[in-house]
C-alpha positions as CSV (number, residue, x, y, z in Angstrom):
1,X,-253.0,-174.1,-54.1
2,X,-250.8,-175.8,-51.5
3,X,-247.0,-175.2,-51.4
4,X,-246.2,-178.9,-51.9
5,X,-248.3,-179.1,-55.1
6,X,-246.8,-175.8,-56.4
7,X,-243.3,-177.2,-55.9
8,X,-244.2,-180.3,-57.8
9,X,-245.5,-178.2,-60.7
10,X,-242.4,-176.1,-60.8
11,X,-240.2,-179.2,-60.8
12,X,-242.2,-180.7,-63.6
13,X,-241.8,-177.5,-65.7
14,X,-238.0,-177.5,-65.0
15,X,-237.7,-181.1,-65.9
16,X,-239.5,-180.6,-69.2
17,X,-237.5,-177.5,-70.1
18,X,-234.2,-179.3,-69.4
19,X,-232.0,-179.7,-72.5
20,X,-231.4,-183.4,-71.6
21,X,-235.1,-184.2,-71.4
22,X,-236.2,-187.1,-73.5
23,X,-239.7,-187.5,-72.1
24,X,-243.0,-186.1,-73.2
25,X,-245.1,-183.6,-71.2
26,X,-247.6,-186.3,-70.4
27,X,-245.0,-188.7,-69.0
28,X,-243.4,-185.9,-66.9
29,X,-246.8,-184.9,-65.5
30,X,-247.6,-188.4,-64.5
31,X,-244.2,-188.9,-62.9
32,X,-244.6,-185.8,-60.7
33,X,-248.3,-186.5,-60.1
34,X,-249.5,-183.1,-61.3
35,X,-252.2,-182.2,-63.9
36,X,-251.0,-182.1,-67.5
37,X,-253.0,-179.0,-68.3
38,X,-251.5,-177.1,-65.4
39,X,-248.0,-177.8,-66.4
40,X,-248.8,-176.9,-70.0
41,X,-250.3,-173.5,-68.9
42,X,-247.2,-172.7,-66.9
43,X,-245.0,-173.4,-69.9
44,X,-247.1,-171.0,-71.9
45,X,-246.6,-168.3,-69.2
46,X,-250.0,-168.4,-67.5
47,X,-249.6,-167.5,-63.8
48,X,-251.3,-169.4,-60.9
49,X,-254.8,-168.3,-60.1
50,X,-253.9,-167.5,-56.5
51,X,-250.9,-165.4,-57.6
52,X,-253.0,-163.5,-60.1
53,X,-255.7,-162.8,-57.6
54,X,-253.2,-161.6,-55.0
55,X,-251.6,-159.2,-57.4
56,X,-255.0,-158.0,-58.5
57,X,-256.2,-157.4,-55.0
58,X,-256.5,-153.7,-55.2
59,X,-258.3,-153.2,-51.8
60,X,-256.8,-153.9,-48.4
61,X,-258.4,-156.8,-46.4
62,X,-260.1,-154.3,-44.1
63,X,-261.5,-152.4,-47.0
64,X,-262.9,-155.6,-48.6
65,X,-264.5,-156.5,-45.2
66,X,-266.2,-153.1,-45.2
67,X,-267.5,-153.6,-48.7
68,X,-268.7,-157.1,-47.9
69,X,-270.8,-155.8,-44.9
70,X,-272.3,-153.1,-47.1
71,X,-273.3,-155.7,-49.7
72,X,-274.8,-158.0,-47.0
73,X,-276.9,-155.0,-45.8
74,X,-278.1,-154.3,-49.3
75,X,-279.0,-158.0,-49.9
76,X,-281.1,-158.0,-46.7
77,X,-283.0,-154.9,-48.0
78,X,-283.6,-156.7,-51.3
79,X,-281.4,-154.2,-53.1
80,X,-278.9,-156.7,-54.4
81,X,-276.1,-154.9,-56.3
82,X,-274.9,-156.0,-59.7
83,X,-271.4,-156.9,-60.6
84,X,-270.9,-153.5,-62.2
85,X,-272.2,-151.6,-59.1
86,X,-269.8,-153.6,-56.8
87,X,-266.8,-152.6,-59.0
88,X,-268.0,-149.0,-58.9
89,X,-268.2,-149.1,-55.1
90,X,-264.7,-150.6,-54.9
91,X,-263.5,-147.8,-57.2
92,X,-264.8,-145.2,-54.8
93,X,-263.0,-146.8,-51.9
94,X,-259.7,-146.9,-54.0
95,X,-259.9,-143.3,-54.9
96,X,-260.1,-142.2,-51.3
97,X,-256.3,-143.0,-51.0
98,X,-255.1,-142.7,-54.5
99,X,-257.2,-141.3,-57.3
100,X,-254.8,-142.6,-59.9
101,X,-255.4,-146.3,-59.1
102,X,-257.0,-148.3,-61.9
103,X,-260.6,-149.3,-61.7
104,X,-261.3,-152.9,-60.6
105,X,-261.7,-155.4,-63.3
106,X,-263.7,-158.6,-63.7
107,X,-260.8,-160.7,-62.5
108,X,-260.7,-158.6,-59.3
109,X,-264.4,-159.2,-58.8
110,X,-264.0,-163.0,-59.1
111,X,-261.2,-162.9,-56.5
112,X,-263.2,-160.6,-54.2
113,X,-266.2,-163.0,-54.3
114,X,-264.0,-166.0,-53.6
115,X,-262.2,-164.2,-50.7
116,X,-265.4,-163.0,-49.0
117,X,-266.6,-166.5,-48.1
118,X,-270.3,-165.4,-48.1
119,X,-271.0,-163.8,-51.4
120,X,-272.2,-165.6,-54.6
121,X,-272.9,-164.4,-58.1
122,X,-276.0,-165.5,-60.0
123,X,-276.3,-166.1,-63.7
124,X,-277.8,-162.7,-64.2
125,X,-274.7,-161.0,-62.6
126,X,-276.5,-160.2,-59.3
127,X,-274.4,-160.4,-56.2
128,X,-276.2,-162.2,-53.4
129,X,-275.7,-163.9,-50.0
130,X,-277.3,-167.3,-49.6
131,X,-280.2,-167.5,-47.1
132,X,-279.7,-163.8,-46.1
133,X,-283.4,-163.0,-46.4
134,X,-284.6,-166.0,-44.4
135,X,-284.6,-163.9,-41.3
136,X,-284.5,-165.0,-37.7
137,X,-281.7,-167.0,-36.3
138,X,-279.7,-167.1,-39.5
139,X,-279.4,-163.3,-39.5
140,X,-278.4,-163.2,-35.9
141,X,-275.8,-165.9,-36.5
142,X,-274.5,-163.9,-39.5
143,X,-274.2,-160.7,-37.4
144,X,-272.2,-162.4,-34.7
145,X,-270.0,-164.1,-37.2
146,X,-269.1,-160.7,-38.8
147,X,-268.4,-159.1,-35.4
148,X,-266.3,-162.1,-34.4
149,X,-264.4,-161.7,-37.7
150,X,-263.4,-158.1,-36.8
151,X,-262.6,-159.0,-33.2
152,X,-260.2,-161.7,-34.0
153,X,-258.6,-160.7,-37.4
154,X,-258.2,-157.0,-36.5
155,X,-257.8,-157.3,-32.8
156,X,-260.8,-155.1,-31.8
157,X,-261.5,-155.2,-28.0
158,X,-264.8,-154.2,-26.5
159,X,-263.5,-150.7,-25.7
160,X,-263.4,-150.0,-29.4
161,X,-266.9,-151.3,-30.2
162,X,-269.6,-148.6,-30.4
163,X,-273.3,-148.5,-30.9
164,X,-275.1,-145.6,-32.6
165,X,-278.8,-145.0,-32.7
166,X,-281.4,-142.3,-33.0
167,X,-284.8,-141.8,-31.4
168,X,-287.5,-139.4,-32.4
169,X,-289.5,-137.8,-29.6
170,X,-292.8,-135.8,-30.0
171,X,-293.8,-133.1,-27.6
172,X,-297.5,-132.4,-27.2
173,X,-299.5,-130.2,-24.9
174,X,-302.6,-131.9,-23.7
175,X,-305.9,-130.2,-23.1
176,X,-305.5,-130.9,-19.4
177,X,-302.4,-128.8,-19.2
178,X,-299.8,-131.4,-18.7
179,X,-296.9,-132.1,-21.1
180,X,-296.4,-135.6,-22.5
181,X,-293.3,-136.7,-24.3
182,X,-293.6,-140.0,-26.1
183,X,-292.0,-141.9,-29.0
184,X,-293.3,-140.8,-32.4
185,X,-294.8,-144.1,-33.4
186,X,-296.6,-144.8,-30.1
187,X,-300.3,-144.1,-30.2
188,X,-302.2,-142.6,-27.2
189,X,-305.9,-142.6,-26.5
190,X,-305.8,-139.1,-25.0
191,X,-306.6,-136.1,-27.1
192,X,-303.8,-133.7,-27.9
193,X,-303.5,-130.3,-29.5
194,X,-300.4,-131.2,-31.5
195,X,-297.7,-128.6,-31.7
196,X,-295.7,-130.7,-34.2
197,X,-292.5,-130.3,-32.1
198,X,-290.4,-133.2,-33.2
199,X,-286.8,-133.7,-32.0
200,X,-284.4,-136.4,-33.2
201,X,-281.9,-137.4,-30.5
202,X,-278.8,-139.2,-31.6
203,X,-276.7,-141.1,-29.0
204,X,-273.6,-143.2,-29.2
205,X,-272.3,-145.6,-26.5
206,X,-269.3,-148.0,-26.2
207,X,-269.1,-151.5,-24.9
208,X,-267.1,-150.3,-21.9
209,X,-269.9,-147.8,-20.9
210,X,-268.5,-144.6,-22.4
211,X,-270.9,-142.1,-24.0
212,X,-270.4,-139.4,-26.6
213,X,-272.0,-136.0,-26.7
214,X,-275.5,-136.2,-28.1
215,X,-276.9,-134.3,-31.1
216,X,-280.4,-132.8,-31.2
217,X,-282.0,-132.1,-34.5
218,X,-285.2,-130.1,-34.5
219,X,-287.7,-129.8,-37.4
220,X,-287.3,-126.1,-38.1
221,X,-285.6,-123.8,-40.5
222,X,-283.9,-121.5,-38.0
223,X,-282.4,-121.8,-34.6
224,X,-284.1,-119.9,-31.8
225,X,-281.8,-119.0,-28.9
226,X,-284.7,-119.0,-26.5
227,X,-285.1,-122.7,-26.9
228,X,-282.1,-123.6,-24.9
229,X,-281.6,-122.8,-21.2
230,X,-278.5,-121.3,-19.8
231,X,-277.6,-124.4,-17.8
232,X,-277.1,-126.4,-21.0
233,X,-273.6,-127.6,-21.7
234,X,-272.0,-125.5,-24.4
235,X,-270.4,-128.6,-26.1
236,X,-273.8,-130.2,-26.7
237,X,-274.5,-130.0,-30.4
238,X,-277.9,-128.6,-31.5
239,X,-278.9,-128.2,-35.1
240,X,-282.0,-127.7,-37.2
241,X,-283.1,-129.2,-40.5
242,X,-286.2,-129.1,-42.8
243,X,-287.1,-132.6,-41.7
244,X,-287.0,-134.4,-38.4
245,X,-284.6,-137.1,-39.7
246,X,-280.9,-136.9,-39.6
247,X,-279.5,-134.6,-42.2
248,X,-276.2,-135.9,-43.8
249,X,-274.2,-132.7,-43.3
250,X,-275.4,-132.3,-39.7
251,X,-274.5,-135.8,-38.9
252,X,-271.1,-135.7,-40.6
253,X,-270.3,-132.5,-38.7
254,X,-271.1,-134.3,-35.4
255,X,-269.2,-137.5,-36.4
256,X,-266.1,-135.5,-37.4
257,X,-266.1,-133.4,-34.2
258,X,-267.0,-135.9,-31.4
259,X,-266.3,-139.5,-32.6
260,X,-262.8,-140.5,-31.5
261,X,-260.3,-141.3,-34.2
262,X,-258.4,-144.6,-34.2
263,X,-254.7,-144.9,-33.6
264,X,-252.6,-145.8,-36.6
265,X,-252.9,-149.5,-37.4
266,X,-256.0,-150.0,-35.2
267,X,-259.7,-150.1,-36.1
268,X,-263.0,-149.5,-34.3
269,X,-266.4,-151.1,-35.0
270,X,-269.6,-148.9,-35.1
271,X,-272.8,-150.9,-34.8
272,X,-275.8,-149.2,-36.3
273,X,-279.1,-149.8,-38.1
274,X,-278.9,-150.7,-41.8
275,X,-278.5,-147.9,-44.3
276,X,-280.8,-147.9,-47.3
277,X,-278.3,-146.2,-49.6
278,X,-277.5,-148.3,-52.6
279,X,-273.9,-147.0,-52.8
280,X,-271.2,-146.0,-50.4
281,X,-272.1,-142.6,-48.9
282,X,-270.0,-139.8,-47.5
283,X,-270.4,-141.4,-44.1
284,X,-268.5,-144.5,-45.2
285,X,-265.7,-142.4,-46.5
286,X,-265.6,-140.4,-43.3
287,X,-265.6,-143.6,-41.2
288,X,-262.7,-145.2,-43.1
289,X,-260.6,-142.0,-42.7
290,X,-261.1,-142.2,-39.0
291,X,-260.4,-146.0,-38.9
292,X,-264.0,-147.0,-38.2
293,X,-265.8,-150.0,-39.6
294,X,-269.6,-149.8,-40.0
295,X,-271.3,-153.1,-38.9
296,X,-275.0,-153.0,-39.8
297,X,-277.6,-154.7,-37.7
298,X,-279.7,-157.3,-39.5
299,X,-283.0,-156.2,-41.1
300,X,-285.8,-156.0,-38.5
301,X,-283.5,-157.0,-35.7
302,X,-283.0,-153.7,-34.0
303,X,-285.3,-154.7,-31.1
304,X,-283.1,-157.7,-30.5
305,X,-279.5,-156.6,-31.0
306,X,-279.8,-152.7,-30.7
307,X,-278.2,-152.0,-27.3
308,X,-279.6,-148.4,-27.0
309,X,-283.1,-149.6,-27.7
310,X,-282.8,-152.4,-25.1
311,X,-281.6,-150.2,-22.3
312,X,-280.9,-146.5,-22.5
313,X,-283.7,-145.3,-24.7
314,X,-286.3,-147.2,-22.6
315,X,-285.0,-145.6,-19.4
316,X,-284.8,-142.3,-21.2
317,X,-288.4,-142.3,-22.3
318,X,-289.7,-143.1,-18.8
319,X,-287.6,-140.5,-17.1
320,X,-288.4,-138.0,-19.9
321,X,-292.2,-138.3,-19.1
322,X,-291.7,-137.9,-15.4
323,X,-289.4,-134.9,-15.7
324,X,-291.6,-133.0,-18.1
325,X,-294.6,-133.5,-15.8
326,X,-292.6,-132.0,-12.9
327,X,-291.3,-129.1,-15.0
328,X,-294.6,-128.0,-16.4
329,X,-296.1,-126.6,-13.1
330,X,-293.0,-124.5,-12.6
331,X,-294.1,-122.3,-15.5
332,X,-292.0,-123.8,-18.3
333,X,-294.0,-123.6,-21.6
334,X,-294.4,-126.8,-23.7
335,X,-291.8,-125.9,-26.2
336,X,-288.4,-127.2,-27.4
337,X,-286.9,-125.4,-24.4
338,X,-288.7,-127.7,-22.1
339,X,-287.9,-130.7,-24.3
340,X,-284.2,-129.9,-24.2
341,X,-284.0,-129.2,-20.5
342,X,-285.9,-132.4,-19.6
343,X,-283.8,-134.6,-21.7
344,X,-280.5,-133.3,-20.3
345,X,-281.7,-133.6,-16.7
346,X,-282.6,-137.2,-17.1
347,X,-279.7,-138.2,-19.3
348,X,-277.3,-138.9,-16.5
349,X,-279.6,-141.5,-15.0
350,X,-280.6,-143.1,-18.3
351,X,-277.0,-143.4,-19.5
352,X,-275.4,-144.7,-16.3
353,X,-272.7,-147.4,-16.4
354,X,-275.1,-150.0,-15.1
355,X,-277.8,-149.2,-17.7
356,X,-275.3,-149.3,-20.6
357,X,-273.7,-152.5,-19.5
358,X,-277.1,-154.1,-19.1
359,X,-278.0,-153.1,-22.7
360,X,-274.9,-154.9,-24.1
361,X,-275.8,-157.9,-21.9
362,X,-279.4,-158.1,-23.0
363,X,-278.4,-158.0,-26.6
364,X,-276.0,-161.0,-26.1
365,X,-273.0,-159.1,-27.4
366,X,-270.9,-158.5,-24.3
367,X,-270.5,-160.9,-22.6
368,X,-271.1,-163.0,-25.7
369,X,-274.2,-165.1,-25.5
370,X,-275.8,-166.0,-28.8
371,X,-278.4,-168.0,-26.9
372,X,-279.7,-164.8,-25.2
373,X,-280.2,-163.0,-28.5
374,X,-281.9,-166.0,-30.2
375,X,-284.2,-166.7,-27.2
376,X,-285.4,-163.1,-27.1
377,X,-286.1,-163.4,-30.8
378,X,-288.0,-166.6,-30.2
379,X,-290.1,-165.2,-27.3
380,X,-291.3,-162.4,-29.6
381,X,-292.6,-165.0,-32.0
382,X,-293.9,-167.5,-29.4
383,X,-291.4,-170.1,-30.3
384,X,-289.8,-172.6,-27.9
385,X,-286.9,-171.4,-25.9
386,X,-283.5,-172.9,-26.2
387,X,-282.2,-174.3,-22.9
388,X,-278.5,-174.5,-23.8
389,X,-276.0,-174.0,-26.6
390,X,-276.2,-177.6,-27.7
391,X,-279.5,-176.8,-29.5
392,X,-277.9,-174.1,-31.5
393,X,-276.2,-174.7,-34.9
394,X,-272.6,-175.8,-34.6
395,X,-271.2,-172.5,-36.0
396,X,-273.1,-170.5,-33.4
397,X,-271.9,-172.8,-30.6
398,X,-268.3,-172.3,-31.6
399,X,-268.6,-168.5,-31.7
400,X,-270.2,-168.4,-28.3
401,X,-267.6,-170.6,-26.6
402,X,-264.6,-168.8,-28.2
403,X,-265.8,-165.3,-27.2
404,X,-266.6,-166.2,-23.6
405,X,-263.2,-168.0,-23.4
406,X,-264.5,-170.7,-21.1
407,X,-261.8,-172.4,-19.0
408,X,-263.6,-175.7,-18.8
409,X,-262.6,-178.0,-21.5
410,X,-264.8,-181.1,-22.2
411,X,-263.2,-184.5,-22.4
412,X,-262.0,-185.3,-25.9
413,X,-264.2,-187.7,-27.8
414,X,-262.6,-190.6,-29.7
415,X,-264.6,-189.6,-32.8
416,X,-263.8,-186.4,-34.6
417,X,-266.4,-183.6,-34.1
418,X,-267.8,-181.7,-37.0
419,X,-265.7,-178.7,-38.0
420,X,-267.0,-175.3,-36.9
421,X,-266.8,-174.0,-40.5
422,X,-269.4,-176.5,-41.7
423,X,-272.6,-174.5,-42.3
424,X,-276.2,-175.7,-41.7
425,X,-277.9,-176.1,-45.1
426,X,-281.6,-175.5,-45.5
427,X,-281.8,-177.1,-49.0
428,X,-279.8,-179.0,-51.5
429,X,-279.1,-176.0,-53.6
430,X,-277.2,-174.2,-50.8
431,X,-275.3,-177.4,-50.0
432,X,-274.3,-177.9,-53.7
433,X,-273.2,-174.2,-53.9
434,X,-271.0,-174.7,-50.9
435,X,-269.5,-177.9,-52.3
436,X,-268.7,-176.1,-55.6
437,X,-267.1,-173.2,-53.9
438,X,-265.2,-175.1,-51.1
439,X,-264.1,-178.4,-52.6
440,X,-261.0,-178.6,-50.3
441,X,-263.1,-178.3,-47.1
442,X,-265.6,-180.9,-48.4
443,X,-262.7,-183.3,-49.2
444,X,-261.3,-182.8,-45.7
445,X,-264.8,-183.4,-44.2
446,X,-265.2,-186.5,-46.3
447,X,-261.7,-187.8,-45.1
448,X,-262.6,-187.1,-41.5
449,X,-265.9,-188.9,-42.0
450,X,-264.1,-192.0,-43.4
451,X,-261.7,-192.0,-40.5
452,X,-264.6,-191.8,-38.1
453,X,-266.3,-194.6,-39.9
454,X,-263.2,-196.8,-39.8
455,X,-262.8,-196.0,-36.1
456,X,-266.4,-196.9,-35.3
457,X,-266.0,-200.1,-37.3
458,X,-263.0,-201.1,-35.3
459,X,-264.7,-200.3,-32.0
460,X,-267.8,-202.3,-33.1
461,X,-265.5,-205.3,-33.9
462,X,-263.9,-205.0,-30.5
463,X,-267.3,-204.9,-28.8
464,X,-268.5,-207.9,-30.8
465,X,-265.3,-209.8,-29.8
466,X,-265.8,-208.9,-26.1
467,X,-269.4,-210.0,-26.4
468,X,-268.4,-213.4,-27.9
469,X,-265.8,-213.9,-25.1
470,X,-268.5,-213.1,-22.5
471,X,-270.9,-215.6,-24.1
472,X,-268.3,-218.3,-24.0
473,X,-267.6,-217.7,-20.3
474,X,-271.3,-217.9,-19.6
475,X,-271.6,-221.3,-21.4
476,X,-268.6,-222.6,-19.4
477,X,-270.1,-221.6,-16.1
478,X,-273.4,-223.2,-17.1
479,X,-271.5,-226.5,-17.9
480,X,-269.7,-226.4,-14.6
481,X,-272.9,-225.9,-12.7
482,X,-274.5,-228.8,-14.4
483,X,-271.5,-231.1,-13.6
484,X,-271.5,-230.2,-9.9
485,X,-275.2,-230.8,-9.6
486,X,-275.9,-234.4,-8.0
487,X,-277.6,-236.9,-10.2
488,X,-280.9,-238.4,-8.9
489,X,-281.4,-242.0,-9.9
490,X,-284.9,-243.1,-10.2
491,X,-286.0,-246.4,-8.6
492,X,-286.6,-249.1,-11.1
493,X,-290.0,-250.5,-11.2
494,X,-290.4,-254.1,-9.6
């Protein structure tokens, strides 16, 4: 509610409560141009909705943003949370700082959904994000919007934006006697005597080309000292687990030891693949303690927006194959020892500053280019390529221009341009939902449209007037020409 309207309501309440008042509540409401029901509720002690929601906002804004991103990720995975589960997740975040804080209520949930700007609640109590499962360009736009939200609201520069990803390698000894290291899911026509040596390598890079220490997780039960050569760096973390995927305790140990903590009052953004957990895990709590915000990549968009997949891991796999082929004739056995040695030798080349920077550029994040990300997505699906940002939705255009901070400003148009907050609706239900949730923005847009229509009408009248004047001048010139033309008298017949 605006400050001016709130002042009118308070004056109406004061005027009605005055001992010298002789007017009814309806008359006072009309005189101050405020709703009668609102003034009546204030007289009965009911607080304004905005005040009640502000007092009931248990989470900090950054904590609410983290919860919104987690809910968006769940909705993309078709695991939409219920109202009850959202309140439980909020309670877990609250108890990180103060276990004595009260559990969130229904009124808090209503305010949280309203403040999020992207969440809606269905009739069955399911929390959802409109159009979140449509895929493609809408998901790319949503990801860039969330990243831009953290960059602007919490002042997160590229130096505090990280990308985390894992890659599973499989080491096999072929019957020909050469060692081949390839991604786990890539098929090969050659015959192999599989040794079942799987290694999960986890890497983390920043937007300013810094890299953290890697973590190697082998599928075994015990660590064998002979796996690792003497030249390996002692600070490199190597662990084992019963499976080849990242174990939670192993990963949390690495995150707590190697990931840099944020300074007080500052935040970092960690971009990673979507987590399939239906509730906030230990990782979320560890991240919030270190001042790290988890920003999930859209579902099935890792090959488009994942920087490590676009650059470092591709270079790593190529160098990995070459290095293992060179090491094998030197007498190194095809074991985890060879795997570790080969990876560490080629890591410096695969994770050079140029390669890391190129990965962020190819994904369209730094420097910001939403067109690059969308065009790569379109090429994979044999769709037409966008030539410029004018073919993108208005919201994506605004995000791309603001991030690049272009110094060239186009000439102002006499007609108001569409606001950047106006979304692109795919059906009438989404448009109706937006109008119900954002009536003020819709009224502003309607007012701007009326102003534009009035301006265009005025311009049309001016053009018609100028056209009429031009037509009159043409007629006058034609008359003058006809007067100057000599008359030819015909000879009369005899």
